[in-house]
N, C-alpha and C positions, 0 to 999 in steps of 0.2 A: 504494500500500500504506500503510495507516494504522497508527500505533502509539499506543495509549492510554497507554502507559507510556513510560519512557525506558530507561536502560540504563546478574580484574584481571590484566592481564597484567604490566606493568612500567611504571615511571616513565620516560618517554621523554626528557623535557627537564629535568634536575635543577635548572636555574635557577629554575623555578617553584615549588620545594618550599616557599618561604616563604609562599606564598599558598594554603595548604590551605583548601578549601571544605567547609562542612558540608552534607551531602546533605539533611538535614531542613529547611534553610533554603530549598530549592528545590522542596519538595513539601509544602505545608501540608495536614495531615491532620486534619480534624474532620468529624464527622457534619453533613451539610447543606451542605458545600462543593460547589460546582458549577462546571464549566467548559463554556462553550458555544462550539463551533467551527463555522466555515463552511469547507467544502471546495470548492475550485474546480478543475475539470479540464475537459478537452475534452468529457467526457461530460455535463457540467452542473455544477450547484451543489446542495449539500445541507447541512443543519445537523444537528449531533449534539451530545449532551450527555453529559459524564462527571460522575458524582455519587457522593459518599461517603454511603452510606445506613445503615450499621450497623457494629457491631464484634463480633467473636467471638474466641475463643481457638483458635489453630491451631499445632500443633507447638511448644507452649511459649511462643509469642509472641502479643502482641495483634495482631489482623489487622483492617484496615478493609475492609468490604465495599463494592465499588463497582459501579455500573451503567454501561453504555456503550450508547447508543442505546436506552435503556429496559429492557434485560434485565440480570438479575443475572449478571455476567460473572466476577468474580474477587475476589482479596483482596490487599491491599497491607500488607506488614509492615515495621516498623522493627526490624532486627536489629543486633547489635554491629558487623557489617562493612558495613552499608549498608541501602538500601531495596530490598525484593524484591517483585516481582509474582508472583502464583501463581494457579493454577486447578486444580480437581480433575478429572482425566481418568479416569473409571471409579473405580478404587480408588487411583490414583497421584496425588500432588501434584506438579505441574510448577512448578519454581521458575525465575525469570528475574531477574537482577540489574539493577535499574533504574538505581541510582546507588550506587557504593561510598562508604563514609564513613570518613575524609575522601577528597576527590578533588581533583586539581589540573588546571589547564590543561596539556595535554601527556599526560595519562593515557589509556590505552586499557583496556577491559575487555570481557569476554564477557557479553552479555545472555542468550543462550541458545545451546546447541549440542547436537547429537545425532548418533548414528551408526546407520545401518541397513544391513542386508545381505539380499539376496534372490537367488534363483537363477532365471535366465531361460534355458531350454533347457540348453545345456552351459556357460553362462557364470555366473560368480559376480560379482555387483555389490556393491561396498562404497562407501557414500556417507557423507561427513561434511559436515554442514550447520552453519554458524555465523553468528550475527548479532552483530556487535561494534560497540562505540561508541568514538569517539575525541573527547576534549574538545580543540577546536582553539584557540578564542580567546574574547575578550569582544567583544560587538557591541551597539550600540544599535538597538532594533527598534521600529517604529511599526506598530500594527495597529488595527482598529476599537475594541478595548478600551482603547487608550491608548498612550502612549510609555513604553518600558521601557529603562532604561540598564543597561549591563554585563551583558547576557544572555550566558549560556554557550552557545556554538555547538558543537553535537555533530554529528559526521559518523557516518552509519550505514553500516557496511560488511557486506554480505551476500555470503557465499561458499558455493559448493557444490562439493565436491571428490569426483569419482567415479572409482573404479578398477574396471576390468573384467578379470576373470581367467578364464583357461581352464586349469583345473588349478592349477599354481603359476606359470604364465606370465602376465605382464601384457600384455593385449591393447590396453588403452587407459587413459590417465590424463589427466583433464581437470579444470580449475578454471574455474567460471563465476562471474562477479561480476554482481550484479543491480543495475544502475542506479546513479544518483548521488542520495544522499539526505542531507538535513541537517535538524536541528531546533534551536530556540532555547528555552532555559528561563530564566525570570526569577526572581529572589529573591522569596520570599513569594508566588509566583503559580503556578509550574510552567511547562508548555509554552505559549508564546505564538505560535509559528509553526513550520511544517514545510514543506519543499519537496522534491520528488522528480522525477526524470526517468526515464521508462520506457525501459528499454534496447531494447525491441522496436519501438516506434513513435515514440520520441523525444518523446512527449507529456509535458507538465508538469502537476504537481498541487501546489496550494498550500493549506495548512491554516492559518487564522488565528483567533486568539481574538476572539470577539465580546463576551464578558462573563465575568467571574469573580465568583461570589457566595460570601460566607461566611455560612453559616447561623447560626453562633454558637450552635449548639444541641447541643454535644458532650455525650455521656453520661459522659465520663471525668473530670469535675471531682472532685477529692479533697475539695472543701469541701461536698459534698452530704450533709446529715445523713441518718441512717438512716430517719427517719420521713417523708421526702419521697419520694413515689412516684406513679406514674401507672398506673392499670389501665384497660384498654379492652375492652369486650365489645359485640358480637362483634368479632373481628379475625382475618381480613378481614371486611368488611361490604359490603352492597350498597344500603342505603337510609339507615340511621342507626346511630350507635354511642353507647354510654354511656361517658362519660369520668369516672373516679373520681379525684379529686385532693383535697388537703387544703383545709380551709375557708380562704376569703379568698385563694385562689391565683388569679393571672391566667393564663388559658389562651389560648394562641395556636396556630394551625395554619399550617404552612408547606408550600409545594410544593417540588419538587426544585430549583427555581431560587432558593430561599431567600426567596421572596416571602410575606408574611403574607396569608392569604386569609380568616381568620376569627379572632375573639378575643372573650373574655368574662371576667367576674369571677365566681368561685364564691362566692356569698354564702350560706353556711350550708347549701348543698345537698349531699346525699350523692353526687349525680352530675349531670353536665351532658350534655345530648344534642346531638350535632352531626348535622344532617341536611343534607348538601351540596345546594346548589341545582343547577339543570339545567346551569349553565355550568361546573360543576366536572367535570373529566375523570377517568376511572378512572386509578389509579396509586398510587404510594407518596407518603405525606405524613408530616409530623412534627408531633407534639403537644409543645408546650413549656409547662411549668407553672412559674410563679415565685411564691415566697412568702418573705417575710422576707429578700429579697436572695439567695435560693438558687434554683437552677434545675435542673430535670431534664427529660429528653425521652424520647419513645418513638416508634418507627416504626409506622405503620398502613398498611393496604392497602385502598383503596376500589375496588370492582368494581361497575360498573353492571349 
């Protein structure tokens, strides 16, 4: 089971209170940031990419739009009490606390929980599901992306409590815990490794960070003057697009891995045309324009 995000009940070990950690230090949020992971299990290996692709306003807070495995999945928000993961299910916004802010080694908190009730024949079933996190310790971790010191080790605790009633009488009450799972997050990087043991067949799954890219093309800079802008038409496009930027702006295009795939200088032109060559795949890209030491960016979608 994979978790693209991370995850308050009470402070368990008061002695750690002097070492409060800032949640924002463990999850760098900028448009263009990407995390590439390799998942290894008995069923094989695969590579997935988590990417921050845009920002929107949601429930009064700035939200960072992310994709996971190439599809637009959800939104990450920095709120006064921590970092939250969310997605829209029909008309409801589902919130999950990734990291409380601040947090300490020894803390536990609820990532997500829900209650459901259904009737099966004459029985009433009441289920309470919870996914909780517990910050255990600091550890040094080495993965293909490098060596990271003082990673926070988090234990993932998944519980499913089911009560079966016949009328007002309890027929059965049972708690199921799902496997053994841990993940490690590094300062200024986020998740560098996760490990889980399947409770049903005792198989192991290991997720390791292959690379972490900083696109450095955030749209949120407060230093961007009002007359610096990018217009792209059409967007989405399938053959070429017109990029309208200020004169003398340097224009660069980045893929989701933060790699520069095209650049040019706008010399007195009203627009620049980008026609991707055959090697460029369909997907989300970012245009960055820089002029007079000021930068602005825009997301575009190329569909072959």
